[in-house]
C-alpha positions in Angstrom: 80.0 -19.6 -59.3 79.7 -23.3 -59.3 76.8 -25.7 -59.8 78.1 -28.3 -57.4 78.9 -28.8 -53.7 82.3 -30.1 -52.9 82.4 -32.8 -50.3 85.7 -34.0 -48.8 86.2 -36.7 -46.2 89.4 -38.1 -44.8 90.0 -41.0 -42.4 91.7 -38.5 -40.1 88.3 -36.9 -39.5 87.1 -40.0 -37.8 89.0 -40.0 -34.5 86.3 -41.6 -32.3 86.6 -45.3 -31.9 90.1 -45.6 -30.5 91.8 -48.8 -31.8 88.8 -49.4 -34.1 90.0 -46.5 -36.3 93.1 -48.5 -37.3 90.9 -51.5 -38.2 88.7 -49.2 -40.3 91.8 -48.0 -42.2 92.8 -51.6 -42.7 89.4 -52.4 -44.1 89.7 -49.4 -46.5 93.0 -50.8 -47.7 91.5 -54.3 -48.1 88.8 -52.8 -50.3 91.3 -50.9 -52.4 89.9 -47.6 -51.2 92.0 -44.5 -50.5 92.1 -42.9 -46.9 90.2 -39.9 -48.3 87.2 -39.3 -50.6 86.2 -36.3 -52.6 83.3 -35.5 -54.9 81.6 -32.4 -56.3 77.9 -33.2 -56.3 75.2 -31.5 -58.4 71.6 -31.2 -57.5 69.9 -34.6 -57.8 73.2 -36.5 -58.2 74.0 -39.4 -55.8 77.4 -39.5 -54.1 79.8 -41.8 -56.0 79.8 -45.4 -55.0 83.5 -45.1 -53.8 82.5 -42.3 -51.4 79.6 -44.3 -50.0 81.9 -47.3 -49.5 84.5 -45.1 -47.8 81.9 -43.6 -45.4 80.2 -46.9 -44.7 83.6 -48.3 -43.7 84.4 -45.3 -41.5 81.0 -45.7 -39.8 81.3 -49.4 -39.1 80.4 -50.3 -35.5 82.7 -52.5 -33.5 80.5 -55.5 -34.2 80.3 -54.7 -37.9 84.1 -54.4 -38.1 84.4 -58.2 -37.5 82.2 -58.9 -40.5 81.8 -55.9 -42.8 79.3 -57.6 -45.0 78.4 -56.0 -48.3 81.1 -53.4 -48.4 82.9 -55.2 -51.2 80.0 -55.0 -53.6 78.7 -51.7 -52.5 75.7 -52.8 -50.5 74.7 -51.2 -47.3 76.1 -52.8 -44.1 73.2 -52.1 -41.8 70.3 -49.6 -41.4 72.1 -47.9 -38.5 75.4 -47.6 -40.5 73.5 -46.2 -43.5 71.7 -43.7 -41.3 75.0 -42.4 -39.9 76.5 -42.2 -43.5 73.6 -40.2 -44.9 73.4 -38.0 -41.8 77.0 -37.0 -42.2 76.5 -36.4 -46.0 73.6 -34.1 -45.3 75.3 -32.3 -42.5 78.4 -31.7 -44.6 76.5 -30.5 -47.7 74.4 -28.1 -45.5 77.5 -26.7 -43.9 79.1 -26.2 -47.3 76.0 -24.6 -48.8 75.7 -22.2 -45.8 79.0 -20.8 -46.9 77.5 -19.3 -50.0 76.7 -15.6 -49.4 74.2 -15.2 -52.3 71.2 -17.1 -53.6 70.8 -18.6 -57.0 68.7 -15.7 -58.3 71.4 -13.2 -57.3 74.1 -15.3 -58.9 72.1 -15.5 -62.2 71.6 -11.7 -62.2 75.3 -11.1 -61.7 76.2 -13.5 -64.5 73.8 -11.9 -66.8 75.1 -8.4 -66.0 78.7 -9.6 -66.6 77.9 -11.2 -69.9 76.0 -8.2 -71.3 78.7 -5.8 -70.1 
């Protein structure tokens, strides 16, 4: 049992965009970010700033690539970019959570049974 949801993203996931993908990877490098991001998020915990910067970079539109704005200081780039980032985070978390076969109540009962054994 775990109390967090593992989220993993890699630049290799983002194949749409053709030549723009190489520019995005270049921006990651300019920002000192790795080509992958990982976090184990707990309920109510925000994704790490580095993960948000990674995802914002990978979701830059062609126009935004020419002037990536607030990426260096962690600000959002545009409302549309931010919408795409949070949509992916939500979709990924929901997919990971769907992989759990039991609910929290069942897990707690199992843990209690194991500890009183």
